[in-house]
FILOTI-213925 format. One record per residue (C-alpha): residue number from 1; residue in three letters; x, y, z. Coordinates in steps of 0.1 Angstrom, whole numbers, plus 2048, in hexadecimal, padded with zeros to 3 digits. Each point is the difference from the previous one (the first is absolute). Example, Ala and Ser with C-alpha at 12.3 -4.5 7.8 and 13.67 -1.06 7.14 Angstrom:
<sites>
   n res   X   Y   Z
   1 Ala 87B 7D3 84E
   2 Ser 80E 822 7F9
</sites>
This chain:
<sites>
   n res   X   Y   Z
   1 Met 906 731 7D4
   2 Thr 7E6 809 7E5
   3 Met 7DC 7FD 80A
   4 Thr 7E9 7EB 7EB
   5 Phe 7DC 80C 7F9
   6 Gln 7F3 7E8 81A
   7 Asp 819 80E 819
   8 Lys 7F3 823 7F9
   9 Leu 7DC 7F5 804
  10 Glu 808 7EF 821
  11 Ala 813 820 80C
  12 Tyr 7E3 816 7F5
  13 Ala 7E6 7EB 812
  14 Ala 815 800 820
  15 Leu 805 825 7FE
  16 Ala 7DA 806 7FD
  17 Val 7FA 7EA 81E
  18 Glu 81E 808 817
  19 Val 805 825 7F8
  20 Gly 7E0 80C 7EF
  21 Val 7E6 7F4 81A
  22 Asn 81A 7F1 818
  23 Ile 7E9 7E4 809
  24 Gln 800 7F5 825
  25 Lys 7FB 7DE 810
  26 Gly 7DC 7F6 7FF
  27 Gln 7F5 81F 7ED
  28 Tyr 7E5 7FF 7E6
  29 Leu 808 80C 7DD
  30 Leu 7E7 80B 7E5
  31 Val 80F 800 7DD
  32 Asn 7ED 813 7E6
  33 Thr 80A 7FA 7DC
  34 Asn 7F3 7F4 7DE
  35 Thr 802 7E0 7EC
  36 Glu 81E 80D 7EC
  37 Ala 815 7FF 81F
  38 Leu 7F4 7DE 80D
  39 Pro 822 7EE 7FC
  40 Phe 812 81B 814
  41 Ala 7E4 801 81A
  42 Arg 805 7DB 806
  43 Leu 824 806 807
  44 Val 7F7 81D 818
  45 Val 7E8 7EA 813
  46 Lys 81B 7E6 804
  47 Lys 819 81A 80D
  48 Ala 7E6 80E 818
  49 Tyr 7F9 7DE 810
  50 Glu 825 7F9 802
  51 Ala 804 821 812
  52 Gly 7E6 7F5 81A
  53 Ala 7E0 810 7F3
  54 Gly 7E0 7F3 811
  55 Arg 7E9 7FF 7E2
  56 Val 805 80F 7DD
  57 His 7E2 807 7EA
  58 Val 803 80A 7DB
  59 Gln 7E4 816 7F2
  60 Leu 801 7FD 7DA
  61 Thr 7F1 816 7E5
  62 Asp 802 7FC 7DA
  63 Asp 803 81C 7E7
  64 Val 7E7 7F1 7E8
  65 Met 7E7 7FB 81C
  66 Thr 806 823 80E
  67 Arg 7FA 810 7DE
  68 Ala 7E0 7EB 7FC
  69 Phe 7F3 80E 820
  70 Tyr 805 824 7F5
  71 Glu 7F1 7F9 7DE
  72 His 7E2 7EB 809
  73 Ala 7F7 803 825
  74 Ser 7E0 812 809
  75 Asp 802 824 80C
  76 Ala 7F4 7F4 822
  77 Glu 81E 7E9 803
  78 Ile 818 81B 7F4
  79 Glu 7F3 815 81C
  80 Arg 806 7E7 81C
  81 Tyr 81E 7EF 80F
  82 Pro 7FC 7DC 80F
  83 Glu 7FF 800 826
  84 Trp 813 7DF 801
  85 Ser 81D 80F 7ED
  86 Ala 803 81D 819
  87 Ala 7FC 7E8 81D
  88 Gln 81D 7EB 7F3
  89 Arg 818 81E 803
  90 Asn 7F1 80B 820
  91 Glu 806 7DF 810
  92 Ile 825 802 7F6
  93 Val 802 822 811
  94 Glu 7EF 7F3 81F
  95 Arg 817 7E2 802
  96 Gly 81F 816 7FC
  97 Gly 808 7EE 7DF
  98 Ala 813 80D 7E2
  99 Leu 7F5 808 7DC
 100 Leu 815 7FA 7E1
 101 Trp 7F6 80B 7DD
 102 Ile 811 7F0 7E2
 103 Asp 7F8 817 7E4
 104 Ala 7FF 7F2 7DC
 105 Asp 7E5 816 7F1
 106 Asn 7FB 80C 7DD
 107 Pro 804 826 7FE
 108 Asp 7E5 802 7E6
 109 Leu 7E8 7E7 811
 110 Leu 7E2 817 801
 111 Ser 808 816 7E2
 112 Gly 7DF 809 7EF
 113 Ile 7EA 7F9 81E
 114 Asp 7E7 81B 80A
 115 Val 813 816 819
 116 Asn 7E0 804 815
 117 Arg 7FF 7DA 806
 118 Ile 825 800 80B
 119 Ser 7FB 81E 816
 120 Ala 7E0 7F2 810
 121 Gln 812 7DF 809
 122 Gln 81E 814 80D
 123 Lys 7EA 814 818
 124 Val 7ED 7E2 80F
 125 Ala 820 7EC 804
 126 Gly 811 81D 812
 127 Gln 7E2 804 817
 128 Ala 7FE 7DA 807
 129 Leu 825 7FD 808
 130 Thr 802 81E 818
 131 Lys 80C 7EB 81D
 132 Tyr 81A 7ED 7EC
 133 Arg 80D 820 7EF
 134 Ala 803 812 822
 135 Ala 815 7E3 80E
 136 Ala 817 801 7E2
 137 Met 803 825 7FF
 138 Lys 809 801 825
 139 Asp 818 7E2 7FD
 140 Asp 7EB 7ED 819
 141 Ile 807 7E0 7EB
 142 Ala 81D 7F6 7EA
 143 Trp 7F9 802 7DB
 144 Ser 814 800 7E0
 145 Ile 7FD 801 7DA
 146 Val 816 7EE 7E8
 147 Ala 7FB 7F9 7DB
 148 Val 806 7E5 7E6
 149 Pro 7FC 801 7DA
 150 Ser 7E0 7F9 7ED
 151 Lys 7FF 7FB 7DB
 152 Asp 7EC 81F 7FA
 153 Trp 815 815 817
 154 Ala 820 7F4 7EF
 155 Ala 7F2 807 7DE
 156 Lys 7F8 824 80A
 157 Ile 824 806 80B
 158 Tyr 811 7EC 7E4
 159 Pro 7E9 802 7E2
 160 Asp 81C 7F5 7E8
 161 Leu 808 7E0 812
 162 Ser 7EE 7DE 7FE
 163 Ala 7E9 7F7 81C
 164 Glu 81A 7E9 810
 165 Ala 81D 818 7FB
 166 Gly 7EC 81C 80F
 167 Val 7F7 7EE 81F
 168 Thr 824 7F5 805
 169 Ala 80D 824 7FB
 170 Leu 7E6 80C 81A
 171 Trp 80A 7E6 819
 172 Glu 825 80B 7FD
 173 Ala 7F6 825 804
 174 Ile 7EC 7F8 81F
 175 Phe 81C 7EC 80F
 176 Ser 817 81D 7FA
 177 Thr 7E9 819 811
 178 Val 7FD 7EB 820
 179 Arg 826 7FA 801
 180 Ile 7FF 7DB 7F8
 181 Gly 81E 7F4 7ED
 182 Glu 824 7FE 80C
 183 Gly 804 800 826
 184 Asp 7E9 7FE 81D
 185 Ala 7DF 812 7F8
 186 Val 7F5 802 824
 187 Gln 820 812 80A
 188 Lys 7FE 817 7E2
 189 Trp 7DD 809 80C
 190 Arg 80C 807 823
 191 Asp 81B 818 7F2
 192 His 7E7 811 7E9
 193 Leu 7E7 805 81C
 194 Leu 81A 80F 816
 195 Asn 80A 819 7E5
 196 Leu 7DB 80B 7FC
 197 Glu 7FC 804 825
 198 Gln 81F 817 801
 199 Arg 7F0 816 7E6
 200 Ala 7DF 801 813
 201 Asn 813 809 820
 202 Ile 811 81E 7EF
 203 Leu 7DE 80D 7F5
 204 Asn 7F1 7FB 822
 205 Glu 81C 814 810
 206 Lys 7FA 81C 7E7
 207 Lys 7DA 801 807
 208 Tyr 7F9 814 7E0
 209 His 7E1 816 800
 210 Lys 7FB 7FE 7DA
 211 Leu 80D 7EF 7E1
 212 His 802 812 7DF
 213 Tyr 801 7EB 7E0
 214 Lys 80C 80F 7DF
 215 Ala 802 7ED 7DF
 216 Pro 7F2 803 7DD
 217 Gly 7DA 800 804
 218 Thr 803 802 826
 219 Asp 802 81D 819
 220 Leu 7F1 7F3 821
 221 Thr 803 80A 824
 222 Ile 7F7 7E6 81B
 223 Glu 7FC 80A 824
 224 Leu 807 7E5 81A
 225 Pro 7EC 7FB 820
 226 Pro 812 80A 821
 227 Leu 7FF 7DB 80B
 228 His 80C 7F1 7DF
 229 Gln 81C 7E7 800
 230 Trp 813 7F0 7E3
 231 Leu 800 7DA 7FE
 232 Ala 814 7E7 7EC
 233 Ala 7F8 7DE 7F1
 234 Ser 800 7EB 820
 235 Ser 7E1 803 817
 236 Thr 7F8 7F1 822
 237 Thr 7E0 7F1 80E
 238 Pro 7F5 807 824
 239 Gln 810 7DF 809
 240 Gln 821 80D 7F3
 241 Val 801 7EA 7E2
 242 Ser 811 811 7E2
 243 Phe 7F4 7FC 7DD
 244 Val 805 810 7DD
 245 Ala 7DF 80A 7F0
 246 Asn 80E 805 7DD
 247 Met 81A 7EA 7EF
 248 Pro 811 811 7EE
 249 Thr 802 821 813
 250 Glu 817 81E 7FC
 251 Glu 7EC 81B 812
 252 Val 7FF 815 81F
 253 Tyr 7DE 80E 806
 254 Thr 7EA 816 815
 255 Leu 7DE 811 7FE
 256 Pro 7F6 823 7F5
 257 Leu 7EA 819 813
 258 Lys 7DE 7F9 7F0
 259 Thr 7FA 825 7FA
 260 Gly 824 80A 7F9
 261 Val 805 7F6 7DB
 262 Asn 801 81C 7E6
 263 Gly 80C 802 7DC
 264 Tyr 800 7E6 7E4
 265 Val 811 7DF 7F9
 266 Ser 803 7E9 7E1
 267 Asn 805 7DB 7FF
 268 Thr 81F 7F1 7F1
 269 Lys 7F5 7DB 7FE
 270 Pro 7DD 7F1 7F8
 271 Leu 7E9 7F9 81D
 272 Val 7F0 7DD 7FE
 273 Tyr 7DF 804 812
 274 Gln 7E6 7E4 801
 275 Gly 80D 7EF 7E1
 276 Asn 802 81F 7EC
 277 Ile 81B 819 7F8
 278 Ile 7FF 826 809
 279 Asp 81C 814 7F1
 280 Lys 80C 822 7F5
 281 Phe 7ED 811 81C
 282 Thr 805 820 814
 283 Leu 7EF 807 822
 284 Thr 7FC 823 80E
 285 Phe 7FC 805 825
 286 Glu 7F2 81D 815
 287 Asp 802 7FC 826
 288 Gly 805 7DB 7FD
 289 Lys 7E3 7F9 7E9
 290 Ile 803 7F5 7DB
 291 Val 7ED 81C 7EE
 292 Lys 809 7F5 7DD
 293 Ala 80B 7DF 7F0
 294 Gln 808 7FC 7DC
 295 Ala 80B 7DF 7F1
 296 Gly 80B 7F7 7DC
 297 Val 7F7 7DC 807
 298 Gly 7E4 7F4 817
 299 Gln 7F0 821 808
 300 Asp 7DE 7F1 80A
 301 Leu 811 7E7 817
 302 Leu 815 81B 810
 303 Gln 7E0 814 808
 304 Gln 7F0 7E1 80E
 305 Leu 81F 7FA 816
 306 Met 7FB 822 80F
 307 Gln 7DB 7FA 807
 308 Val 805 7E0 816
 309 Asp 7FB 815 81F
 310 Glu 808 823 80E
 311 Gly 824 7F6 808
 312 Ser 807 7F4 7DC
 313 Arg 806 824 7F6
 314 Tyr 81C 804 819
 315 Leu 823 7F1 804
 316 Gly 809 7E6 81A
 317 Glu 825 7F8 7F9
 318 Val 820 811 7F6
 319 Ala 81C 7E8 7F6
 320 Leu 824 807 7F6
 321 Val 812 7E8 7E8
 322 Pro 821 809 7EE
 323 His 7FF 7FF 7DA
 324 Glu 820 7EB 802
 325 Ser 7ED 7E4 812
 326 Pro 807 7DD 7F2
 327 Ile 7DD 7FE 7F1
 328 Ser 803 821 7EF
 329 Ala 823 7F6 7F3
 330 Ser 7F1 7E1 7F0
 331 Glu 7EC 818 7E9
 332 Ile 7E3 7E8 801
 333 Leu 7DD 80E 802
 334 Phe 7EE 7E5 814
 335 Phe 7DC 80D 7FD
 336 Asn 7FD 7F5 824
 337 Thr 800 818 81D
 338 Leu 813 7E9 817
 339 Phe 81E 804 7E9
 340 Asp 7FB 821 7EF
 341 Glu 7FB 813 821
 342 Asn 823 7F3 80B
 343 Ala 810 810 7E1
 344 Ser 7F2 823 807
 345 Asn 7F6 819 819
 346 His 7DB 7FC 805
 347 Leu 7E1 80C 812
 348 Ala 7E0 7EE 809
 349 Ile 7DC 80B 7FC
 350 Gly 7EA 7F7 81E
 351 Glu 807 7F0 822
 352 Ala 81E 80A 815
 353 Tyr 814 7E8 815
 354 Pro 7F9 808 824
 355 Thr 822 7F2 809
 356 Cys 80F 81E 7EF
 357 Leu 7F4 814 81D
 358 Glu 813 7FE 821
 359 Gly 7EA 7EA 816
 360 Gly 7E7 7FD 7E3
 361 Arg 7FC 7DA 802
 362 Asp 7EB 805 820
 363 Phe 7EC 81E 7F2
 364 Thr 7DB 7FF 7FA
 365 Asp 7F3 80C 7DE
 366 Glu 7F7 821 810
 367 Glu 823 804 80E
 368 Ile 80F 7F7 7DE
 369 Ala 7EB 81A 7EF
 370 Thr 808 81A 81B
 371 Ala 825 7F9 7FB
 372 Gly 7FC 80A 7DB
 373 Ala 800 7DE 7EF
 374 Asn 7E8 7F6 7E4
 375 Ile 7E7 7E4 805
 376 Ser 7F2 7ED 7E2
 377 Ile 7F6 7DD 7F5
 378 Thr 819 802 7E3
 379 His 826 804 7FD
 380 Glu 80E 802 7DD
 381 Asp 825 808 7FA
 382 Phe 80B 813 7E1
 383 Met 823 807 7F4
 384 Ile 80E 824 7FB
 385 Gly 826 7FC 802
 386 Ser 819 805 7E5
 387 Ala 825 809 7FA
 388 Glu 7F4 824 7FE
 389 Met 7EF 803 822
 390 Asp 80D 816 81C
 391 Ile 7F1 7FF 823
 392 Asp 807 81A 81B
 393 Gly 7F9 7FC 825
 394 Ile 7F3 820 810
 395 Leu 805 803 826
 396 Lys 7E8 812 817
 397 Asp 816 81F 7FF
 398 Gly 7FF 802 7DA
 399 Thr 823 7F1 7FB
 400 Val 801 7ED 7DF
 401 Glu 816 7E1 7FD
 402 Pro 805 7E8 7E2
 403 Ile 7F2 7DC 805
 404 Phe 801 7F5 7DB
 405 Arg 813 80D 7E3
 406 Lys 7FC 7F3 7DD
 407 Gly 7EB 7E4 80D
 408 Asn 818 7F3 81B
 409 Trp 808 805 824
 410 Ala 813 821 807
 411 Phe 80E 7F2 821
</sites>
């Protein structure tokens, strides 16, 4: 039976609540979104209460108001972050609640804004949200990100369509990426997650010492820490509640040795960072540190990203995504990291996930650093994969084995 648009919306909201954050009886849920997504947020709230949530709070932003802040707020306000806003997230962490982001942002929201103001707000927000970020990075709480169309986002992807047609096209593209259409979406996700877990298990059995990436504009070697482990899409809280942080997701991922990255890498899709686009960039690494960064678009913002803190010049994540993923096959450039990172191999500048270390969830910051992981208040994914990328796994004894050939799994 063909699903109506309303059927798909209902299925998507249920998927976000039941699979994304996997809300539990009596659990608090904080939903962060903006006014463009308000109709869908209402549906999510209804589904959450129907699933037994204790209290659901929606924190709304608005693109026009957000831009007004960056354009007109005093320097003093740009350089502070409200304590009450941090306290809200901290209370969710303390209560063992869940967090859901419904992304409907404009990729060009802060285009033209002074990069120093953007960077200053990014720094103070990162510092204020340290407790919340640590909980999310260690999977101490369930959290998830989904997305819905906004008019500006749809216009960026479909500039030749009318506003209404563009939003409709983007809705259908999103439904496709999260496996909503014919059949049971929840069962499709269970099958998909199992496939990703099997890939991660193979890599964990191999225990590669290094990865070597080769593609046009890229020749990069990444050493992996002795305690590294590959993870897939589904994560588990200390209470053994499973959740899926990114919907869609096509990746298996781990962390690099902070000081073990050497060579150069070029992006293959734009990076949308703080409402601006950074593109056509190449990063050069020596002993883990970015020593040269050159961008054709957004050079100043790229430099600011690497000055957030000491860890923002190092990598925190290594993720493998086949070029033949459903999102890549759609041939849509989403200008949204949630989608574009799941169409391409990618890396992340900044914070490493402690859960990618064996036993890392219980590590102190000092133990995380000693294990070779990067610590930072930022974490920004950028896409490097293509149909021309080969990746080799190098064992401790020097044996070289293919992992990716021509952009896809070699096993």
